[in-house]
N, C-alpha and C positions, 0 to 999 in steps of 0.2 A: 414473388420471393422464392430466390434461387433454394436447392436443394439443400446445399451449407447452411443457409440461413434457418432454414426449416429445423435441421437438426440442431444448429446453436441454440434456437429459441428453446426447443423439446430439452436440449442440457441445461440450459440457464435454468427453466422453469420447474426441472426436477431438483437443481442441487442448490441446497445440501440435504434436503429430506428424503431423496431416492437415489443414493447415489450409483445402484446399480443402473436406473434408467438413464441417469446422466452421463455415466460412463459409455454406455451403448450408443447413445445420443452423439457424445464428443469423437467416438470412434468413427462413426460415420460422417460426421463434419470431417474430421482429420483426414478421411480417406478421400472426400471430395476437394480438400486443400489444404495439405500441410503446411501450409504458410500462411492461414490465416490466425493474425493477432489475437482475436478476440478466443478462438479455440484455445490456441497456446495458452493464453493466461487464464483460460477456466481450468486446464488440465494442470497449470501449475499452482492453482488457489486449491485443488484436490489435493495435490501432494503435500502442499504447506499445510493448509487447514485442518485434513481428515488424516492424512497417513502421517503426518510430520516425518518425512523424507526430504529434508533441506537439500541435497545436492540435484536431485530429479525436480524438485519445485523450482529451483535456481536456472536450471537449464532451459524448461519450459516458458520461465518467464523473459530469460535472455534470447531465445528462440523468437518470442513473442516480438519483442523490441527489434530484433534482426529482421524480422519482416515488414514492420511498421513502426520506426521510432516514433512517431506522432501518436501512439496509439495513446492517448492521454488515461485511459481507464487501467492501463497494467502498472504504471508506477507505483500509485500507493500501495497494492498488493507486493510487489516487489520490495520497495522500500520496508514495509512491513516486516517481510522474510529476512531481509538484511539485518534489520533492528534485532528480532527476535534470535536471532542466530550468531549474533555479536560479530556481525562484518561493518562494525561503526563507522570506519573511513569511506570503505564502498558506499553505505548506506547515506552518508554526507554529501559524498561526490553526485549519486543518484539524484539527492534532493534538490541540489543546487542545479544540475543539468534541466530536472524535470520543470522547474520554476521558470525556466528560459522558454518553455513549450508554450505556442498560443493554445488555448482553450482548457489548460489546465486546471484543477479545481486548487487554486492557490491556497486557500484557506486548508483545504485538507494536507495538503503536502507540508505546509506550514507547521500544521500540529503534529506532522510526523517529526517533524524536526527539532520541536519543542520536547515531544517527548525523548527523540535521541540526545539532546544537549541535557535532560533532567538525568538520563541513565549515565551519561558521561561525567555528571556532578558539575556542569558548568553554567551554576545557577544565574551567572550574570547574563550570559548569553541565553537561558530560556526568558529572562526579565525583558531583554532587548526583542526577542521574537513574539513574546506575548503581545508586546507593543504594536507591534509590525502586523499582527493577528487583527488587533483590536480596530487599527486603523484600515483595514480591507474587507471585512466581513460586512456582509448585506442585509444580514438577519441575525436575528439571536440564538441560532442554532450551537452556535461555539460558545456560548456565554456559561454554559454549566463546565464544560472543558477549561475556559479559563479561569472560573473561580475555583474550581479544585485542584487545579495546577498552581495558582499561585497560595492557597492556603496549603498544600503539600511540601512548598520548594520551604515556605515560612518556616514550616514546623522542621523540616531539615537543617537549613540555617542556624536554628536555634541548638538543634544537636550537636552541630559543627563547632559552634561558638562555645557550647559548654566543656568541649575536650580542650 
């Protein structure tokens, strides 16, 4: 195991419970290789999830993908950041691009698209993508997400119809 891998594993193990240790390990990993997509991604997560620093998090995620555009683990976090900070058009473009990458967790990325479409009040698209999600999942892990989303959309549609 290389030194960068050792420090990255320490950072992953410490995150999010011991931020000081995670950041120290990330700093060592980044000093060993400032183009490591996994290190840059975890830095992005720290800034997005813990510090709520959108601009810095976005930069780290962009740098991670610049270092390795096929780093499938970066996309779900980057997409969520874009959704959370109302970068809906950019999020949708990234989702559609991510779905073309071999090895991507398609159910996870499609679930992000469903959330985005619901946020954008595009309920027909939500229904379409839920059908797509149902057709590709290989276990029951997404059933709760699907059931709750369908129920929530049904309620929202009724509210819209009353107006």
